[in-house]
C-alpha positions as CSV (number, residue, x, y, z in Angstrom):
1,M,-0.9,9.8,-9.4
2,E,2.0,11.9,-10.8
3,K,4.2,10.4,-8.0
4,L,3.3,6.9,-9.2
5,E,4.1,7.7,-12.8
6,L,7.5,9.0,-11.6
7,Y,8.2,5.6,-10.0
8,R,8.0,4.1,-13.5
9,T,11.2,6.0,-14.4
10,Y,13.2,4.7,-11.4
11,K,16.1,2.4,-12.5
12,E,17.9,-0.3,-10.5
13,D,19.7,1.2,-7.5
14,W,17.4,4.3,-7.6
15,D,17.9,4.7,-3.8
16,G,21.6,4.1,-3.7
17,Y,21.0,0.9,-1.8
18,G,20.3,-1.5,-4.6
19,G,16.6,-0.5,-4.9
20,L,14.7,-2.5,-7.5
21,P,12.8,-0.7,-10.3
22,F,9.0,-0.6,-10.4
23,S,7.1,-2.7,-12.8
24,D,4.1,-1.5,-14.7
25,K,2.1,-4.1,-12.9
26,V,3.0,-2.6,-9.5
27,I,2.1,0.9,-10.6
28,D,-1.2,-0.3,-12.2
29,N,-2.1,-2.4,-9.1
30,T,-1.4,0.6,-6.9
31,K,-3.5,2.9,-9.0
32,F,-6.3,0.3,-8.8
33,V,-6.3,0.4,-5.0
34,I,-6.1,4.2,-4.8
35,N,-8.9,4.6,-7.3
36,S,-11.1,2.1,-5.4
37,F,-11.3,4.3,-2.3
38,H,-11.9,8.0,-1.8
39,Q,-9.3,8.4,1.0
40,Q,-6.0,9.4,-0.4
41,P,-3.0,7.6,1.2
42,H,0.6,8.6,1.9
43,I,2.5,6.8,-1.0
44,S,6.1,5.5,-0.5
45,P,8.4,3.5,-2.8
46,T,10.2,0.6,-1.3
47,G,13.6,-0.8,-2.2
48,R,11.9,-4.1,-3.1
49,G,10.2,-2.6,-6.1
50,S,6.8,-2.4,-4.3
51,V,4.8,0.6,-3.2
52,Q,3.5,1.2,0.3
53,L,0.2,3.0,1.0
54,S,-0.4,4.3,4.5
55,Y,-3.7,5.5,5.9
56,R,-3.9,7.0,9.3
57,L,-6.8,8.0,11.5
58,E,-6.2,9.1,15.1
59,E,-4.6,6.1,16.9
60,K,-5.1,3.8,13.9
61,C,-2.9,3.0,11.0
62,I,-3.2,0.6,8.1
63,E,-0.3,0.1,5.7
64,V,-0.6,-1.8,2.5
65,E,2.4,-3.0,0.4
66,I,1.6,-3.7,-3.2
67,S,3.9,-5.8,-5.3
68,D,3.7,-7.7,-8.7
69,N,1.3,-10.4,-7.6
70,L,-2.4,-10.0,-6.8
71,E,-1.9,-10.4,-3.1
72,V,-0.9,-7.5,-0.9
73,E,0.7,-7.4,2.5
74,V,-1.2,-5.5,5.2
75,L,-0.3,-4.2,8.6
76,E,-3.0,-2.7,10.8
77,I,-2.2,-0.9,14.0
78,I,-4.6,0.3,16.6
79,G,-2.9,1.6,19.7
80,V,-0.4,-1.1,20.7
81,V,-2.2,-3.9,18.9
82,E,-0.7,-5.0,15.5
83,R,-1.9,-7.5,13.0
84,E,-0.2,-8.5,9.7
85,Y,-1.9,-10.5,7.0
86,S,-2.1,-11.0,3.3
87,E,-5.1,-9.9,1.2
88,Q,-6.2,-10.2,-2.4
89,I,-5.8,-7.0,-4.2
90,D,-9.5,-6.9,-5.2
91,Q,-10.5,-7.0,-1.5
92,I,-8.1,-4.4,-0.1
93,A,-10.5,-1.5,-0.7
94,N,-13.0,-3.3,1.5
95,R,-10.4,-3.5,4.3
96,I,-9.6,0.2,4.0
97,Y,-13.3,1.1,4.1
98,D,-13.7,-1.1,7.2
99,F,-10.7,0.5,8.8
100,F,-12.2,4.0,8.5
101,N,-15.8,3.1,9.1
102,S,-15.9,0.2,11.6
103,G,-12.8,0.5,13.6
104,S,-10.7,-2.3,12.1
105,S,-10.6,-6.0,11.4
106,I,-8.2,-6.5,14.3
107,R,-9.5,-9.0,16.7
Protein backbone atom coordinates (compact mmCIF):
# COMPACT_ATOMS: atom_id res chain seq x y z
CA MET A 1 0.00 0.00 0.00
CA GLU A 2 2.98 2.30 0.48
CA LYS A 3 3.60 2.13 -3.25
CA LEU A 4 0.06 3.36 -3.93
CA GLU A 5 0.44 6.23 -1.49
CA LEU A 6 3.61 7.24 -3.32
CA TYR A 7 1.60 7.47 -6.56
CA ARG A 8 -0.50 10.23 -4.96
CA THR A 9 2.61 12.43 -5.01
CA TYR A 10 3.31 11.97 -8.74
CA LYS A 11 2.88 15.20 -10.70
CA GLU A 12 2.12 15.63 -14.40
CA ASP A 13 4.91 14.22 -16.59
CA TRP A 14 6.14 12.02 -13.71
CA ASP A 15 7.49 9.49 -16.21
CA GLY A 16 9.13 11.99 -18.59
CA TYR A 17 6.58 11.09 -21.30
CA GLY A 18 3.64 13.25 -20.24
CA GLY A 19 2.35 10.81 -17.61
CA LEU A 20 -0.82 11.98 -15.90
CA PRO A 21 -1.01 12.33 -12.11
CA PHE A 22 -3.07 9.86 -10.08
CA SER A 23 -6.34 11.00 -8.56
CA ASP A 24 -7.37 10.07 -5.05
CA LYS A 25 -10.25 8.11 -6.60
CA VAL A 26 -7.85 5.90 -8.60
CA ILE A 27 -5.76 5.18 -5.51
CA ASP A 28 -8.84 4.50 -3.36
CA ASN A 29 -10.40 2.24 -6.03
CA THR A 30 -7.13 0.32 -6.31
CA LYS A 31 -6.95 -0.16 -2.55
CA PHE A 32 -10.56 -1.40 -2.60
CA VAL A 33 -9.66 -4.10 -5.14
CA ILE A 34 -6.47 -5.15 -3.36
CA ASN A 35 -8.22 -5.33 0.01
CA SER A 36 -11.06 -7.39 -1.48
CA PHE A 37 -8.80 -10.33 -2.20
CA HIS A 38 -6.03 -12.07 -0.29
CA GLN A 39 -3.70 -12.51 -3.29
CA GLN A 40 -1.32 -9.57 -3.61
CA PRO A 41 -0.77 -8.35 -7.18
CA HIS A 42 2.14 -6.77 -8.96
CA ILE A 43 1.25 -3.04 -9.00
CA SER A 44 2.27 -0.73 -11.87
CA PRO A 45 1.45 2.90 -12.61
CA THR A 46 0.40 3.82 -16.15
CA GLY A 47 0.97 7.07 -17.99
CA ARG A 48 -2.83 7.46 -18.30
CA GLY A 49 -3.18 8.10 -14.56
CA SER A 50 -4.50 4.60 -13.95
CA VAL A 51 -3.04 1.70 -11.98
CA GLN A 52 -2.51 -1.80 -13.35
CA LEU A 53 -2.71 -4.88 -11.14
CA SER A 54 -1.26 -8.14 -12.46
CA TYR A 55 -1.91 -11.57 -11.04
CA ARG A 56 -0.04 -14.59 -12.42
CA LEU A 57 -0.40 -18.30 -11.84
CA GLU A 58 1.51 -20.80 -13.96
CA GLU A 59 0.39 -20.25 -17.58
CA LYS A 60 -2.34 -17.80 -16.60
CA CYS A 61 -2.37 -14.06 -16.16
CA ILE A 62 -5.07 -11.54 -15.34
CA GLU A 63 -4.38 -7.82 -15.61
CA VAL A 64 -6.75 -5.22 -14.23
CA GLU A 65 -6.49 -1.52 -15.07
CA ILE A 66 -8.20 0.78 -12.59
CA SER A 67 -9.09 4.35 -13.52
CA ASP A 68 -11.34 7.11 -12.18
CA ASN A 69 -14.63 5.46 -13.11
CA LEU A 70 -16.27 2.45 -11.49
CA GLU A 71 -15.50 0.21 -14.45
CA VAL A 72 -12.15 -1.50 -14.86
CA GLU A 73 -10.50 -2.94 -17.94
CA VAL A 74 -9.51 -6.60 -17.67
CA LEU A 75 -7.19 -8.76 -19.77
CA GLU A 76 -7.12 -12.51 -19.08
CA ILE A 77 -4.53 -14.75 -20.71
CA ILE A 78 -4.39 -18.53 -20.50
CA GLY A 79 -1.71 -19.97 -22.74
CA VAL A 80 -2.34 -18.33 -26.11
CA VAL A 81 -6.00 -17.44 -25.47
CA GLU A 82 -6.68 -13.80 -24.57
CA ARG A 83 -9.88 -12.09 -23.56
CA GLU A 84 -10.42 -8.38 -22.89
CA TYR A 85 -13.51 -6.98 -21.23
CA SER A 86 -14.79 -4.33 -18.86
CA GLU A 87 -16.05 -5.13 -15.38
CA GLN A 88 -17.64 -3.15 -12.58
CA ILE A 89 -15.15 -2.46 -9.81
CA ASP A 90 -17.34 -4.12 -7.19
CA GLN A 91 -17.24 -7.38 -9.20
CA ILE A 92 -13.53 -7.57 -9.93
CA ALA A 93 -12.66 -9.46 -6.74
CA ASN A 94 -15.02 -12.22 -7.93
CA ARG A 95 -13.18 -12.37 -11.27
CA ILE A 96 -9.82 -12.64 -9.53
CA TYR A 97 -11.16 -15.33 -7.20
CA ASP A 98 -12.49 -17.28 -10.21
CA PHE A 99 -9.15 -16.86 -11.95
CA PHE A 100 -7.29 -18.56 -9.12
CA ASN A 101 -9.92 -21.14 -8.17
CA SER A 102 -11.76 -22.23 -11.28
CA GLY A 103 -9.34 -21.66 -14.11
CA SER A 104 -10.76 -18.51 -15.64
CA SER A 105 -13.82 -17.04 -17.21
CA ILE A 106 -12.28 -17.35 -20.70
CA ARG A 107 -14.58 -19.31 -22.95
